[in-house]
Backbone as CSV, one residue per row, in Angstrom:
resi,resn,N_x,N_y,N_z,CA_x,CA_y,CA_z,C_x,C_y,C_z
1,MET,117.862,70.964,117.757,118.841,71.982,118.170,118.738,73.314,117.208
2,ASP,118.607,74.474,117.785,118.491,75.641,116.799,120.049,76.088,116.376
3,ILE,119.964,76.933,115.383,121.321,77.183,114.703,122.218,77.740,115.789
4,ALA,121.747,78.761,116.428,122.529,79.372,117.645,123.366,78.440,118.315
5,ASN,122.724,77.489,118.980,123.477,76.451,119.843,124.274,75.580,118.993
6,GLN,123.680,75.160,117.736,124.607,74.357,116.893,125.860,75.170,116.563
7,LEU,125.787,76.293,116.348,127.094,77.089,116.054,128.011,77.243,117.187
8,LYS,127.497,77.305,118.354,128.402,77.528,119.487,129.052,76.165,119.805
9,ARG,128.144,75.074,119.664,128.780,73.747,119.998,129.860,73.303,119.106
10,ILE,129.580,73.468,117.773,130.609,73.173,116.929,132.064,74.081,117.049
11,ARG,131.696,75.396,117.382,132.922,76.196,117.625,133.801,75.724,118.695
12,LEU,132.988,75.351,119.845,133.681,74.983,120.981,134.237,73.501,120.824
13,GLU,133.817,72.736,120.011,134.420,71.426,119.636,135.648,71.532,118.734
14,LYS,135.785,72.560,117.902,136.810,72.957,117.274,137.987,73.687,118.122
15,GLY,137.752,74.160,119.429,138.546,74.659,120.155,138.741,76.270,119.708
16,LEU,137.843,76.904,119.201,137.834,78.170,118.720,137.158,79.339,119.575
17,SER,137.856,80.555,119.720,137.168,81.569,120.513,136.305,82.214,119.281
18,GLN,135.265,83.094,119.816,134.548,83.756,118.906,135.420,84.654,118.018
19,THR,136.388,85.261,118.476,137.232,86.053,117.902,138.058,85.253,116.685
20,GLU,138.446,83.995,116.997,139.096,83.126,115.943,138.221,82.689,114.880
21,LEU,136.997,82.441,115.316,136.216,82.141,114.272,135.695,83.258,113.273
22,ALA,135.605,84.542,113.997,135.191,85.739,113.190,136.412,85.835,112.179
23,SER,137.578,85.742,112.644,138.884,85.848,111.620,138.853,84.830,110.524
24,LEU,138.438,83.573,110.766,138.291,82.757,109.644,137.128,83.168,108.589
25,LEU,136.165,83.617,109.123,135.181,84.137,108.267,135.111,85.445,107.788
26,ASN,136.209,86.119,108.122,136.515,87.494,107.691,135.248,88.431,108.043
27,SER,134.885,88.126,109.496,133.779,88.891,110.092,134.322,89.502,111.340
28,THR,133.313,89.688,112.312,133.666,90.345,113.658,133.260,89.527,114.711
29,GLN,133.858,89.657,115.854,133.479,88.864,116.989,132.063,89.207,117.394
30,LYS,131.717,90.531,117.222,130.253,90.784,117.704,129.236,90.088,117.009
31,THR,129.523,89.910,115.438,128.668,89.276,114.550,128.466,87.771,115.068
32,ILE,129.677,87.140,115.475,129.551,85.752,115.925,128.702,85.545,117.248
33,SER,128.967,86.589,118.178,128.198,86.725,119.358,126.856,86.678,119.163
34,PHE,126.281,87.507,118.105,124.948,87.795,117.951,124.271,86.431,117.365
35,TRP,125.063,85.835,116.436,124.654,84.454,115.923,124.430,83.561,117.023
36,GLU,125.218,83.475,117.896,125.179,82.430,118.982,124.087,82.780,120.118
37,LYS,123.818,84.181,120.243,122.735,84.637,121.170,121.337,84.426,120.411
38,GLY,121.471,84.374,119.360,120.137,84.276,118.366,119.579,85.616,118.090
39,VAL,120.379,86.750,118.324,119.841,88.000,117.889,119.730,88.081,116.343
40,ASN,120.639,87.631,115.568,120.641,87.358,114.271,120.838,86.118,113.870
41,ILE,120.635,85.777,112.534,120.913,84.304,111.932,121.752,84.505,110.936
42,PRO,122.723,83.530,110.866,123.721,83.482,109.692,122.924,83.316,108.225
43,SER,123.331,84.091,107.212,122.724,83.796,105.955,123.201,82.335,105.465
44,LYS,122.524,81.986,104.559,122.796,80.609,103.876,124.122,80.637,103.287
45,GLU,124.757,81.683,102.715,126.205,81.753,102.353,127.074,81.755,103.524
46,ASN,126.809,82.330,104.617,127.476,82.286,105.857,127.646,80.797,106.469
47,LEU,126.465,80.274,106.356,126.354,78.833,106.819,127.244,77.963,106.114
48,THR,127.242,78.137,104.775,128.038,77.242,103.769,129.711,77.669,104.043
49,LEU,130.024,78.773,104.313,131.330,79.279,104.688,131.632,78.503,105.897
50,ILE,130.814,78.603,107.087,131.140,78.125,108.151,131.617,76.561,108.082
51,CYS,130.725,75.869,107.243,131.053,74.307,107.053,132.351,74.289,106.359
52,GLU,132.498,75.037,105.332,133.814,75.017,104.743,135.028,75.091,105.729
53,LYS,135.070,76.192,106.426,136.143,76.758,107.161,136.474,75.787,108.566
54,LEU,135.252,75.049,108.898,135.249,74.219,110.028,135.503,72.781,109.713
55,ASN,135.399,72.291,108.290,135.590,71.088,107.730,134.447,70.190,108.276
56,ILE,133.227,70.658,108.239,132.090,69.837,108.636,131.111,69.705,107.347
57,SER,130.325,68.857,107.655,129.296,68.565,106.569,128.481,69.782,106.221
58,LYS,128.234,70.055,104.970,127.356,71.047,104.430,125.790,71.000,105.114
59,SER,125.463,69.713,105.389,124.172,69.447,105.893,124.202,69.577,107.467
60,TYR,125.265,69.945,107.986,125.254,69.950,109.620,124.138,70.647,110.308
61,PHE,123.888,71.840,109.672,122.829,72.661,110.292,121.514,72.212,109.889
62,GLN,121.328,71.282,109.133,119.974,70.801,108.796,119.710,69.492,109.359
63,ASP,120.718,68.658,109.592,120.603,67.241,109.960,120.248,66.898,111.321
64,ASN,120.332,67.821,112.286,119.985,67.255,113.678,118.512,67.172,113.791
65,ASN,117.672,67.943,113.522,116.218,67.765,113.453,115.461,68.925,112.970
66,ILE,114.261,68.651,112.723,113.343,69.678,112.108,113.224,70.907,113.412
67,ILE,113.453,72.068,112.850,113.433,73.213,113.758,111.898,73.582,113.889
68,LYS,111.269,73.340,114.974,109.968,73.371,115.019,109.505,74.910,115.308
69,ILE,109.094,75.789,114.490,108.774,77.093,114.671,107.238,77.446,114.184
70,GLY,106.587,76.425,113.758,105.414,76.540,113.053,104.231,77.416,113.958
71,SER,104.256,77.092,115.304,103.405,77.843,116.082,103.639,79.203,116.164
72,ARG,104.961,79.639,116.221,105.437,80.954,116.271,105.164,81.661,114.819
73,LEU,105.445,81.080,113.801,105.094,81.524,112.312,103.635,81.942,112.621
74,LYS,102.704,81.018,113.077,101.263,81.260,113.036,101.071,82.616,114.030
75,GLN,101.870,82.657,115.054,101.531,83.681,115.956,101.973,85.168,115.355
76,LEU,102.988,85.115,114.516,103.635,86.315,113.769,102.587,86.494,112.684
77,ARG,101.921,85.544,112.058,101.153,85.839,110.830,99.682,86.388,111.357
78,ASP,99.383,85.924,112.463,98.070,86.570,113.302,98.297,87.859,113.453
79,PHE,99.602,88.241,114.157,99.772,89.538,114.740,99.853,90.482,113.528
80,MET,100.251,89.983,112.409,100.288,90.922,111.014,98.992,91.091,110.346
81,GLY,98.009,90.045,110.902,96.662,90.077,110.200,96.637,89.412,108.901
82,ASP,97.509,88.357,108.563,97.671,87.742,107.323,97.050,86.530,107.327
83,SER,96.424,86.041,106.321,96.101,84.668,106.125,97.371,83.829,105.557
84,GLN,97.272,82.466,105.753,98.500,81.878,105.126,98.720,82.128,103.543
85,ASP,97.763,82.342,102.988,98.039,82.615,101.475,98.707,83.984,101.413
86,SER,98.374,84.874,102.020,98.800,86.390,102.053,100.207,86.420,102.487
87,PHE,100.570,85.621,103.587,101.804,85.747,104.119,102.759,84.973,103.273
88,ALA,102.278,83.706,102.578,103.139,83.088,101.824,103.494,83.887,100.625
89,LYS,102.641,84.809,100.101,102.937,85.624,99.056,103.990,86.745,99.345
90,LYS,103.841,87.231,100.606,104.895,88.110,101.050,106.150,87.258,101.137
91,LEU,106.248,86.086,101.460,107.701,85.448,101.589,108.103,85.062,100.223
92,GLY,107.309,85.219,99.182,107.584,84.755,97.861,107.613,83.184,97.614
93,ILE,106.563,82.561,98.257,106.573,81.060,98.230,105.150,80.532,98.027
94,SER,105.008,79.429,97.705,103.609,78.795,97.516,103.024,78.711,98.815
95,LEU,101.579,78.585,98.675,100.890,78.335,99.878,101.152,76.876,100.433
96,LYS,101.531,75.968,99.610,101.655,74.614,99.991,103.023,74.467,100.968
97,ALA,104.063,75.223,100.269,105.420,75.308,100.962,105.191,76.046,102.379
98,TYR,104.331,77.024,102.341,104.203,77.757,103.758,103.612,76.908,104.543
99,TRP,102.549,76.115,104.229,101.857,75.213,105.093,102.692,74.192,105.727
100,ASN,103.666,73.721,105.009,104.714,72.730,105.462,105.471,73.362,106.635
101,TYR,105.907,74.624,106.477,106.512,75.291,107.420,105.885,75.620,108.786
102,GLU,104.539,76.024,108.611,103.661,76.352,109.769,103.241,75.006,110.473
103,ASN,103.238,74.011,109.785,102.805,72.809,110.342,103.978,71.809,110.650
104,ASP,105.236,72.384,110.570,106.511,71.587,111.126,106.636,70.339,110.384
105,GLU,106.237,70.296,109.101,106.556,69.260,108.232,107.918,69.469,107.700
106,ARG,108.331,70.655,107.485,109.763,70.752,107.047,110.390,72.077,107.787
107,SER,111.677,72.005,107.717,112.434,73.269,108.304,112.522,74.314,107.344
108,MET,112.411,75.488,107.765,112.219,76.632,106.892,113.798,76.917,106.589
109,PRO,114.196,77.175,105.369,115.743,77.485,105.078,116.190,78.597,105.817
110,SER,117.393,78.594,106.195,118.006,79.749,106.972,117.738,81.022,106.263
111,GLU,117.921,80.997,104.981,117.816,82.336,104.235,116.470,82.954,104.359
112,MET,115.442,82.080,104.446,113.988,82.589,104.610,113.797,83.043,105.894
113,LEU,114.390,82.345,106.953,114.305,82.662,108.307,114.907,84.183,108.386
114,TYR,116.027,84.225,107.812,116.786,85.479,107.846,115.902,86.775,107.329
115,ASN,115.293,86.564,106.242,114.404,87.429,105.588,113.314,87.962,106.387
116,ILE,112.645,86.931,107.092,111.598,87.319,108.167,112.156,88.137,109.138
117,ILE,113.355,87.765,109.863,113.936,88.448,110.777,114.206,89.919,110.383
118,ARG,114.860,90.118,109.272,115.372,91.342,108.705,113.966,92.257,108.376
119,LEU,113.199,91.670,107.730,112.031,92.528,107.152,111.113,92.812,108.290
120,TYR,110.768,91.969,109.369,109.857,92.281,110.263,110.415,92.704,111.627
121,GLY,111.685,92.872,111.804,112.360,93.213,112.962,111.936,92.013,114.011
122,ILE,112.046,90.868,113.780,111.784,89.741,114.692,112.967,89.226,115.559
123,ASN,112.625,89.066,116.932,113.780,88.534,117.605,114.087,87.120,117.210
124,THR,115.199,86.681,116.787,115.693,85.527,116.345,115.480,84.410,117.332
125,ASN,116.003,84.724,118.708,115.786,83.818,119.792,114.246,83.382,119.883
126,TRP,113.400,84.322,119.783,111.765,84.014,119.863,111.430,83.005,118.730
127,LEU,111.689,83.404,117.590,111.516,82.586,116.433,111.845,81.298,116.515
128,LEU,113.152,80.951,116.895,113.689,79.650,116.916,113.263,78.915,118.063
129,THR,113.245,79.527,119.296,113.054,78.830,120.495,111.711,79.241,121.237
130,GLY,111.226,80.330,121.113,109.960,80.751,121.651,110.298,81.579,122.940
131,GLU,111.604,81.834,123.090,111.983,82.486,124.461,112.188,84.121,123.974
132,GLY,111.831,84.868,124.968,112.003,86.381,124.840,110.844,86.763,124.124
133,GLU,110.871,88.143,123.823,109.763,88.982,123.050,109.790,88.814,121.515
134,MET,108.510,88.787,120.942,108.626,88.602,119.399,109.463,89.542,118.656
135,LEU,109.112,90.861,119.097,109.830,91.922,118.377,111.175,92.226,118.931
136,LEU,112.098,92.470,118.087,113.460,93.026,118.684,113.283,94.186,119.514
137,SER,113.894,94.063,120.789,114.127,95.318,121.657,114.852,96.332,121.176
138,LYS,114.665,97.496,121.547,115.391,98.718,121.178,117.085,98.292,121.337
139,TYR,117.267,97.627,122.532,118.579,97.295,122.764,119.300,96.446,121.650
140,ASN,118.556,95.433,121.328,119.109,94.625,120.213,119.239,95.271,118.963
141,VAL,118.422,96.100,118.570,118.287,97.046,117.302,119.386,97.736,117.341
142,LEU,119.803,98.502,118.433,121.062,99.418,118.585,122.406,98.618,118.442
143,GLU,122.487,97.480,119.064,123.646,96.624,119.010,123.871,96.127,117.635
144,SER,122.792,95.984,116.968,122.978,95.218,115.583,123.411,96.309,114.684
145,ILE,122.967,97.647,114.931,123.516,98.822,114.175,124.945,98.929,114.333
146,ALA,125.210,98.930,115.736,126.483,99.180,116.179,127.590,98.130,115.372
147,SER,127.052,96.960,115.319,127.972,95.866,114.710,128.045,95.949,113.069
148,GLY,127.371,96.851,112.545,127.425,97.137,111.190,126.166,96.470,110.475
149,ASP,125.222,95.849,111.169,124.134,95.192,110.456,122.801,96.229,110.232
150,GLU,123.168,97.412,110.287,121.901,98.335,110.274,121.111,98.300,108.861
151,LYS,121.698,97.766,107.952,120.809,97.376,106.727,119.698,96.599,107.062
152,SER,119.808,95.561,108.069,118.899,94.654,108.398,117.580,95.437,108.972
153,PHE,117.591,96.600,109.200,116.522,97.393,109.858,116.139,98.658,108.965
154,CYS,116.698,98.633,107.506,116.309,99.590,106.733,115.868,99.151,105.352
155,TYR,115.107,99.787,104.807,114.668,99.757,103.335,115.207,100.713,102.373
156,ASP,115.591,100.386,101.267,116.222,101.120,100.219,115.058,101.626,99.476
157,LEU,114.816,102.769,99.110,113.740,103.448,98.549,114.346,104.216,97.286
158,PRO,113.896,104.034,96.092,114.552,104.583,94.932,114.026,106.108,94.866
159,VAL,115.086,106.841,94.457,114.689,108.307,94.343,114.670,108.585,92.810
160,ARG,113.565,109.059,92.344,113.499,109.441,90.922,113.954,110.973,90.905
161,GLY,115.205,111.430,90.553,115.448,112.736,90.794,114.981,113.585,89.655
162,GLU,114.682,112.929,88.358,114.079,113.745,87.218,112.581,113.725,87.401
163,VAL,112.033,113.280,88.369,110.515,113.397,88.177,110.019,114.542,89.205
164,GLU,109.369,115.369,88.620,108.691,116.446,89.401,107.128,116.422,89.299
165,ALA,106.580,116.374,90.164,104.955,116.438,90.181,104.642,117.716,90.559
166,SER,103.768,118.391,89.496,103.426,119.629,89.749,102.185,119.931,90.641
167,CYS,102.607,120.881,91.540,101.304,121.380,92.620,100.767,122.592,91.813
168,GLY,100.855,122.574,90.485,100.031,123.639,89.735,99.412,123.121,88.402
169,TYR,99.939,123.131,87.470,99.205,122.940,86.054,99.894,121.790,85.463
170,GLY,100.838,121.067,86.029,101.222,119.733,85.491,102.708,119.843,84.860
171,VAL,103.188,118.690,84.931,104.639,118.457,84.326,104.493,117.061,83.273
172,THR,105.077,117.215,82.265,104.694,116.205,81.245,105.736,115.050,81.446
173,VAL,106.916,115.187,82.063,108.023,114.093,82.122,107.860,113.302,83.416
174,TYR,107.907,112.008,83.139,107.952,111.027,84.437,108.991,110.059,84.014
175,ASN,110.327,110.415,84.493,111.589,109.538,84.075,111.522,108.542,85.065
176,GLU,111.539,107.194,84.658,111.653,106.132,85.547,112.846,105.792,86.106
177,GLU,113.807,106.496,85.635,115.305,106.173,86.046,115.534,106.587,87.474
178,GLN,116.296,105.815,88.032,116.593,106.013,89.438,117.830,106.652,89.609
179,THR,117.942,107.828,90.327,118.963,108.674,90.576,119.732,108.416,91.771
180,ALA,119.023,108.034,92.852,119.770,108.013,93.950,118.881,106.888,94.938
181,THR,119.236,106.754,96.079,118.597,105.848,96.998,118.639,106.438,98.405
182,TYR,117.381,106.433,98.953,117.283,106.809,100.388,116.996,105.555,101.188
183,SER,117.978,105.369,102.186,117.935,104.259,103.188,116.930,104.695,104.429
184,VAL,115.821,104.050,104.363,114.932,104.422,105.236,114.587,103.384,106.473
185,SER,114.267,103.689,107.780,114.228,102.769,108.763,113.063,101.970,108.710
186,LYS,112.979,100.677,109.045,111.838,99.794,108.825,110.511,100.438,109.745
187,LYS,111.140,100.865,111.058,109.917,101.489,111.685,109.259,102.647,111.137
188,PHE,109.980,103.589,110.356,109.275,104.587,109.683,108.414,104.159,108.587
189,ILE,108.965,103.018,107.815,108.078,102.454,106.895,106.810,101.951,107.350
190,ASP,107.054,101.221,108.587,105.934,100.463,109.217,104.806,101.636,109.699
191,ASP,105.364,102.663,110.244,104.412,103.769,110.882,103.607,104.295,109.711
192,LEU,104.311,104.560,108.369,103.620,105.157,107.254,102.595,104.200,106.757
193,LYS,102.698,102.831,107.051,101.922,101.798,106.435,102.154,101.676,104.942
194,ILE,103.283,101.833,104.220,103.690,101.686,103.122,104.253,100.423,102.800
195,ASN,104.151,100.119,101.281,104.850,98.896,100.814,106.196,99.412,100.328
196,PRO,107.286,99.028,100.868,108.613,99.509,100.359,108.937,99.020,98.933
197,LYS,108.280,97.901,98.591,108.667,97.425,97.147,107.927,98.398,95.977
198,THR,106.961,99.147,96.546,106.276,100.051,95.453,106.443,101.465,95.752
199,SER,107.153,101.696,96.607,107.187,103.322,97.108,108.411,103.772,96.439
200,GLU,108.398,105.201,96.291,109.553,106.064,95.590,109.462,107.480,96.111
201,ILE,110.631,108.088,95.915,110.930,109.506,96.199,110.803,110.382,94.941
202,ILE,109.820,111.256,94.813,109.828,112.305,93.772,109.770,113.579,94.403
203,PHE,109.764,114.633,93.517,109.955,116.045,94.069,108.643,116.897,93.636
204,ALA,108.284,117.805,94.476,107.075,118.610,94.156,107.612,119.855,93.432
205,ARG,106.882,120.529,92.550,107.069,121.644,91.870,105.775,122.582,91.865
206,GLY,105.885,124.019,92.075,104.797,124.845,91.938,104.068,125.114,93.448
207,ASP,102.993,125.834,93.519,102.589,126.291,94.694,101.109,125.948,95.016
208,SER,100.451,125.208,94.121,99.138,125.045,94.281,98.668,124.126,95.476
209,MET,99.629,123.383,96.211,99.380,122.730,97.404,99.875,123.478,98.756
210,GLU,100.429,124.442,98.574,100.736,125.442,99.722,99.552,125.592,100.614
211,SER,99.596,125.736,101.837,100.600,125.606,102.632,100.847,124.345,103.180
212,THR,100.542,123.175,102.492,100.855,121.751,102.739,102.047,121.259,102.326
213,ILE,102.157,121.261,100.877,103.365,120.854,100.138,103.779,121.918,99.313
214,TYR,105.180,122.288,99.420,105.823,123.462,98.766,106.754,122.898,97.500
215,GLY,106.862,123.715,96.623,107.952,123.421,95.439,109.248,123.159,95.989
216,GLY,109.815,121.984,95.615,111.213,121.410,96.037,111.006,120.344,97.005
217,ASP,109.719,120.164,97.619,109.623,119.132,98.760,110.060,117.820,98.263
218,SER,110.527,116.969,99.122,110.739,115.507,98.579,109.226,114.976,99.083
219,VAL,108.958,114.027,98.087,107.509,113.439,98.272,107.486,111.839,98.142
220,LEU,106.955,111.250,99.227,107.093,109.763,99.049,105.691,109.183,98.489
221,VAL,105.863,108.360,97.400,104.496,107.903,96.874,104.395,106.386,96.896
222,ASP,103.476,106.043,97.410,103.164,104.584,97.512,102.412,104.078,96.248
223,LYS,102.926,103.350,95.110,102.202,103.232,93.991,101.380,102.080,94.098
224,SER,101.247,101.302,95.211,100.065,100.347,95.469,98.999,100.906,95.926
225,LYS,99.016,102.232,96.349,97.682,102.579,96.925,97.071,103.648,95.923
226,THR,96.131,102.959,95.222,95.482,103.536,94.026,93.862,103.882,94.312
227,ASP,93.606,103.191,95.361,92.036,103.525,95.550,91.697,104.894,96.386
228,ILE,90.676,105.398,95.754,90.450,106.640,96.093,89.957,106.984,97.513
229,GLN,90.651,107.539,98.378,90.069,107.768,99.868,89.982,109.332,99.902
230,ASP,88.667,109.633,100.336,88.204,111.099,100.457,89.128,111.796,101.100
231,GLY,89.635,112.881,100.585,90.400,113.940,101.334,92.031,113.743,101.240
232,VAL,92.358,112.609,100.531,93.765,112.012,100.759,94.532,112.658,99.573
233,ILE,95.761,112.960,99.713,96.641,113.371,98.692,97.239,112.502,97.745
234,TYR,97.105,112.515,96.458,97.694,111.455,95.554,98.502,112.334,94.427
235,CYS,99.518,111.469,93.906,100.195,111.878,92.715,99.246,111.201,91.719
236,ILE,99.091,111.964,90.483,98.018,111.647,89.403,98.791,111.907,88.066
237,ASN,98.231,111.282,87.006,98.631,111.640,85.650,97.203,112.132,84.990
238,LEU,97.127,113.349,84.809,96.067,113.871,84.063,96.445,114.320,82.780
239,ASP,96.106,113.613,81.838,96.173,113.872,80.337,97.628,114.028,80.007
240,GLY,98.704,113.166,80.556,99.978,113.381,80.380,100.741,114.220,81.420
241,GLN,99.900,114.891,82.336,100.574,115.981,83.092,100.689,115.287,84.582
242,ILE,101.817,115.223,84.956,102.022,114.777,86.440,101.606,115.770,87.411
243,MET,100.672,115.606,88.357,100.332,116.507,89.388,100.357,115.846,90.946
244,ILE,100.195,116.758,91.852,99.927,116.340,93.269,98.612,116.973,93.669
245,LYS,97.615,116.384,93.893,96.219,116.829,94.277,95.480,116.258,95.428
246,ARG,94.862,116.964,96.146,93.886,116.192,97.102,92.609,115.874,96.425
247,LEU,92.217,114.501,96.601,91.157,113.912,95.879,89.901,114.062,96.853
248,GLN,88.639,114.524,96.129,87.511,114.521,96.784,86.225,113.913,96.137
249,LYS,85.757,112.808,96.669,84.493,112.365,96.043,83.264,113.294,96.131
250,ILE,82.951,113.654,95.050,81.729,114.556,94.821,80.431,113.767,94.639
251,ALA,80.616,112.832,93.655,79.341,112.027,93.382,80.074,110.614,93.017
252,ARG,79.132,109.572,92.724,79.457,108.371,92.716,80.774,108.065,91.570
253,ASP,80.771,108.953,90.581,81.758,108.701,89.511,82.505,109.902,89.374
254,ILE,82.168,111.064,90.206,82.873,112.458,90.081,83.884,112.715,91.123
255,VAL,85.237,112.914,90.827,86.058,113.194,91.824,86.616,114.692,91.583
256,GLY,86.767,115.386,92.618,87.391,116.593,92.583,88.704,116.692,92.810
257,LEU,89.579,117.445,91.849,91.045,117.582,92.147,91.063,119.021,92.941
258,ILE,91.520,118.798,94.184,91.514,120.191,95.166,93.031,120.537,95.311
259,SER,93.141,121.634,95.196,94.551,122.256,95.548,94.266,122.982,96.818
260,ASP,95.342,122.802,97.688,95.483,123.420,99.125,95.414,124.863,99.087
261,ASN,95.900,125.414,98.038,96.219,126.935,97.816,94.797,127.304,97.133
262,PRO,94.060,128.231,98.004,92.658,128.700,97.458,92.817,129.508,96.273
263,LYS,93.864,129.864,95.616,93.771,130.677,94.562,93.674,129.786,93.289
264,TYR,93.648,128.297,93.379,93.552,127.342,92.362,92.174,126.630,92.507
265,LYS,91.380,126.752,91.383,90.006,126.165,91.429,90.085,124.740,91.402
266,THR,89.027,124.137,92.007,88.879,122.719,91.921,88.436,122.146,90.579
267,ARG,88.997,121.271,89.979,88.623,120.680,88.906,87.910,119.220,88.969
268,GLU,86.889,119.110,88.365,86.111,117.833,88.361,86.356,116.783,87.222
269,ILE,86.567,115.574,87.637,86.896,114.525,86.611,85.820,113.494,86.674
270,ASP,85.241,113.050,85.660,84.196,112.066,85.449,84.989,110.800,85.229
271,LEU,84.969,109.884,86.177,85.799,108.606,86.254,85.316,107.696,85.090
272,LYS,84.191,107.809,84.600,83.734,107.049,83.286,84.248,107.464,82.152
273,HIS,83.935,108.875,81.918,84.274,109.462,80.598,85.539,109.978,80.497
274,ASP,86.401,109.986,81.681,87.887,110.582,81.517,88.751,109.415,81.988
275,SER,88.354,108.242,81.918,89.294,107.321,82.380,90.434,107.126,81.472
276,ASP,90.557,107.523,80.255,91.657,107.690,79.253,92.692,108.644,79.532
277,ILE,92.318,109.607,80.363,93.282,110.697,80.532,93.487,110.874,82.111
278,PHE,92.923,110.266,82.914,93.011,110.315,84.314,93.588,108.859,85.138
279,LYS,94.796,108.940,85.519,95.367,107.783,86.274,95.963,108.219,87.656
280,ILE,95.464,107.649,88.688,96.357,107.671,89.898,97.612,106.737,89.886
281,ILE,98.730,107.596,90.187,99.963,106.818,90.085,100.237,106.276,91.447
282,GLY,99.824,107.017,92.433,99.812,106.472,94.046,99.563,107.455,94.924
283,GLU,99.385,106.920,96.262,99.080,107.795,97.314,100.430,108.609,97.851
284,VAL,100.251,109.836,98.092,101.323,110.587,98.727,101.310,110.246,100.192
285,ARG,102.364,109.586,100.831,102.285,109.119,102.338,103.130,109.936,103.026
286,TRP,104.130,110.802,102.571,105.103,111.667,103.279,105.529,112.680,102.548
287,TRP,105.992,113.932,102.967,106.621,114.906,102.355,107.464,115.511,103.232
288,GLY,108.561,116.246,102.868,109.454,116.988,103.728,110.560,117.869,102.884
289,ARG,110.961,118.702,103.809,111.806,119.579,102.999,113.052,119.922,104.044
290,ILE,114.142,120.448,103.365,115.288,120.770,104.307,115.060,122.106,104.944
291,ALA,115.120,122.238,106.106,115.044,123.551,107.132,115.898,124.508,106.555
292,LYS,115.489,125.754,106.510,116.366,127.027,105.938,116.197,128.086,107.138
């Protein structure tokens, strides 16, 4: 029996309405409704609180049987193009532990289920029962946002307000201190194909990348993307100077640092001889400015 049905059954056995259970948990009726429909899944802390408030065994939600979701885990993993090993690493668990879950040897902890649902926008009912679509529908996403669960569909990206990457001749300061947070939708992150754990917002200065990037623009940098792709824009450290430049492979070990503004000349870097002064901080995946 899945958690959604278990929760509904125990609530009815205790003679409680969804509103009454929500009051006990200091939650909302809509949240309880989403849990019982399988749209969302209670966190480990919420399951513990439910057991305490309803005076039932803490193992109630695990004792009935193993929740067999292995085939759907595999379907999700294949959809994402991951091996078992790479998917296990994304979940922060060992390959052996993941193998047990995918082969229905063990039930996946509710907290891990919740993380999969939250991070990848998965339909809870599909993951637990196989019914419905794999990905959350727009309707469910909007309802979850309306219920106050919008963080389930967003990533928080750090803003380095003191970091300015020059679109000219370089800035020497790279302050790692986080000064703010941008909450960005999961779909936007997925569309950009970035890793939210290694991405951050900094700011551009100067005019060498005009008419592409202007001074004052917000710039999103994914620090996990450091392999040089021809013609792509990167944030780089050149002899202690932080810059934003388009990189061009000129020869096997020669890279051109190109400014989109034609008044700035291209500088060539020898990757073998200049490795001590040249470092790619990350790929620039997005930039934007406030309309004036």
